[in-house]
C-alpha positions as CSV (number, residue, x, y, z in Angstrom):
1,M,65.3,-25.8,34.5
2,V,64.0,-28.8,36.4
3,G,66.2,-31.1,34.3
4,K,69.3,-28.9,35.0
5,L,68.6,-29.2,38.8
6,R,68.1,-32.9,38.5
7,S,71.4,-33.3,36.7
8,A,73.1,-31.1,39.3
9,L,71.6,-33.3,42.1
10,A,72.8,-36.5,40.5
11,L,76.4,-35.1,40.2
12,L,76.5,-33.9,43.8
13,E,74.9,-37.1,45.2
14,R,77.3,-39.3,43.2
15,H,80.2,-37.6,44.9
16,R,78.4,-37.4,48.3
17,L,78.7,-33.7,48.6
18,P,76.7,-31.9,51.3
19,E,75.5,-29.3,48.8
20,A,73.1,-31.9,47.4
21,G,70.6,-31.0,50.1
22,G,70.3,-27.4,48.9
23,V,69.7,-28.7,45.3
24,V,66.9,-30.9,46.6
25,E,65.2,-27.9,48.1
26,A,65.7,-25.8,44.9
27,L,64.3,-28.7,42.9
28,A,61.2,-28.9,45.0
29,R,60.6,-25.2,44.6
30,A,61.1,-25.4,40.8
31,E,58.7,-28.3,40.5
32,G,56.1,-26.4,42.4
33,A,56.6,-23.1,40.6
34,S,53.4,-21.8,38.9
35,E,55.0,-18.8,37.2
36,L,58.1,-18.3,35.1
37,E,59.7,-15.8,37.4
38,R,59.3,-18.1,40.4
39,L,60.9,-20.9,38.3
40,R,63.8,-18.7,37.5
41,G,64.1,-17.6,41.1
42,A,64.3,-21.2,42.3
43,E,67.5,-21.7,40.5
44,G,69.0,-18.2,41.1
45,R,68.6,-18.3,44.8
46,E,70.5,-21.5,45.1
47,P,74.3,-21.1,44.7
48,V,74.8,-24.5,46.4
49,Y,75.3,-26.3,43.1
50,F,78.1,-24.0,42.1
51,Q,79.6,-24.3,45.6
52,G,79.5,-28.1,45.3
53,L,81.0,-27.9,41.8
54,A,83.9,-25.7,43.1
55,R,84.5,-28.2,45.9
56,L,84.5,-31.1,43.4
57,L,86.8,-29.4,40.9
58,G,89.0,-27.4,43.2
59,P,91.7,-30.0,43.5
60,Y,92.1,-29.7,39.7
61,G,92.7,-26.0,39.7
62,F,89.1,-24.8,39.1
63,G,87.6,-22.4,41.6
64,A,85.1,-19.7,41.9
65,A,84.6,-17.3,39.1
66,P,86.6,-14.0,39.3
67,A,84.7,-11.1,40.8
68,G,84.1,-8.5,38.1
69,P,84.9,-8.5,34.3
70,Q,88.2,-9.8,33.1
71,G,90.8,-7.1,32.8
72,T,89.6,-5.2,35.9
73,R,91.5,-7.3,38.4
């Protein structure tokens, strides 16, 4: 989990995206987590990585995930 957040941070910082700040905060919470549920929560409460990824890949046709299961749109 901590490794995943570090990788996300590296990607967002490399492209100078503002969402990197939110990942820094999530990483600090994850590194300080003493229980598994808190560790999972540190990642789950932080959609900033996905927002940054959507910003980075948006020009290439990638965007947010569809709301709801496929076939219900």
